[in-house]
C-alpha positions, 0 to 999 in steps of 0.5 A: 071848949074842954071837949075840943081841947081833949079831942086835940090832944088825943088826936096829937098823941095818936099822930105822933105814935104813927110817926106823923110829927116826929121823924123816925122816933122809936117809941118805947111806951110801957118801958121805964126810961131815964130819958127825963133826966137831962143832966149828961154825965161823963162816962163812969170810972171803969167803964168803956163805951161798948160798940156791938156790930151784929153781922146778921145772916150768918157770916162765914168765919172760915173765910173771914179768918181762914185756917190757911194751914189746914189742908182739909180747909183747902180740900173741902172748898176748892172754889171758895178757899182763900189762898195762903200767903205764899200761894198767890199775889197780893190782894188774892191771898190771906193776910197772915195772923199767926202762921196758921190763920189769916184774915180775908184780904177785904178786911185789909182796913183792919189789919193794922189794928191787929198788927198793933195789938188793938184787935183780937180774933176769936175762932170756932166760937158760937152758941149751943143752938142746934137748929141752924135757924137764923131766928132761933140762933139770933134770938138766943144770942140777943137774949144772952142764952146758950140756946132757946128752949125749956127754961130759957124764957128770958124776955129781955136782951143781954145788953138790957140786963147789963144796963138795968143792973148797972143804972145809976141816978144821973145816967145819960138819956143817951146812955144806949142807942141802936142806930136803926129803925127798930130796937134790937132784942139785945137792948129790949127792955133796957133802961135808957135805951132807944133806937135812933134811925138817923141823927140827921132826921131825928128832929121835931117837925113843925113851927114853934106853935106846934112844939108848944102844943105838943108840950102842952099835950104831953104835959097834962098826964103821967101815963106811959105815952105822956112820959115817953112823949116828954122824954122824947121831946127833950132828947130831940132838943139836945140832939138838935143842939148838937148839930150832926149835920155839921159834923166832919170826921177827923182826918184821915178817917174816910167813912164808906157811904154805906149804912154801916159807915154812916151808923158808925159815923154817928156813934163817933159823933155822939162819943165826941159830943160827950153825951154819956154814951155807954152802949151802941148797937149796930146791924149789918145784914146780907151774910146768908151766902148760900150761892155765889159767895165768892172768894177774894171777890164777890158777895162776901168780899164786898160785905167784908170790905164795907165792915173793914173800911167802916170800922177802920174809919171809926177807929181813926175818927175817934182817935185817943178815945179808942183807949176807952172804947171796946168794939165787938163784931159777932154773928149768929152762926157760921157756915158749912165747911164744904162749899155747895153746888151753888158755889156758896155755903149753907148754915153751919155752927161756929164762926168767928168774933173780933174784939177791938179797942185800946185795952184789947190784948190783940195781935192774937187769935184766941180759941181752941181750934177743933180742926176740920178733920172728918171725925172732928166735924159736927152734924153734917159737916160743921165746924165745932163750937169750942168757945161760948160766945158769952164768954167773950161778951162776959169778959168785955162786960166784967173787964171793961164795963164795970159788971160785978155779977156776970150771972145777972146778964148771963144766967147759968154761965160758968164764965171762962175768960179768954184773957182778951182784955187788960 
């Protein structure tokens, strides 16, 4: 009988690790976790909820935030340029930001936030990575490094280091979530971090008897797999009680029926449920626009419309909670200044970032503009990086997230705040 019991427990644990028993569970066996603590605590004083949206593929910052008053911009992009506010009809021209820079018209959903001073734009921002490789550049950014290379053997992510440094007894088991199938490198190694593919699907399958057997199987050991099993079963219980299936966004919020729109809706739900969420990480891919990039219509415009409308719905949905929420939009690098023969843009260096929230000193474009003159370009024709992306993230963590020692998250950084946040 004992042999049969051991056999059943071994089978059930292996089956769950393969995903047969739990829908979409991101297991973190071997990583310490605080999921065993089910006492949801409110946000600690002095901390916002940080929402990071990573645009994977290298978003073209020169067309996202076009320098419409720079003659070299128009000369180098005769087909792809975004026209100035005085040059064409509404819908095909840039939305003026400060008399020099504009916002792509497909981001019209975010324009009111900028005008209200709740969104800041950073131009010519990036890392020190020179490879122009998606893998290398993303890996450096997610680890919070200037670049990969000798001495850059940091294995965990910048958000993971923040979570570990600021962890306290009683932290929520849902303190940090990534909405997606995989744990992003930014959160990898972080206490209380987990990946949730979809709140609606993240539930235990099977009847009560099956659940009781799983509880028994995971309750007989203290190894990493058993601990992760017990923790995940408890989180599943909590999420089931929250009833995401019945959630309705607060009017007038209207989320697009896209992966990003759905992910941000889930973040809004967790915020309103007050489960102690501090960090949410979301991805949107597809930004590698080598061919047929388009100008005010086409590939890039479609991506930007989804980003703009999704974030506009999110900020409207959470309403007053935006005062304690900071949203960061970032990408691994920008695109070449020159358009190519395929009417697209190749891998470049600097791009742009957005920071939005109730405490943002918005309505302004930050950063030093290096210009697009021939003698100011980098390499074979790239916008030069003048602002370290870590200075933006570091200011968010120290001003809004209660981080007291910036070198614990960004080792070796000589932090230069931009004054983005109140």
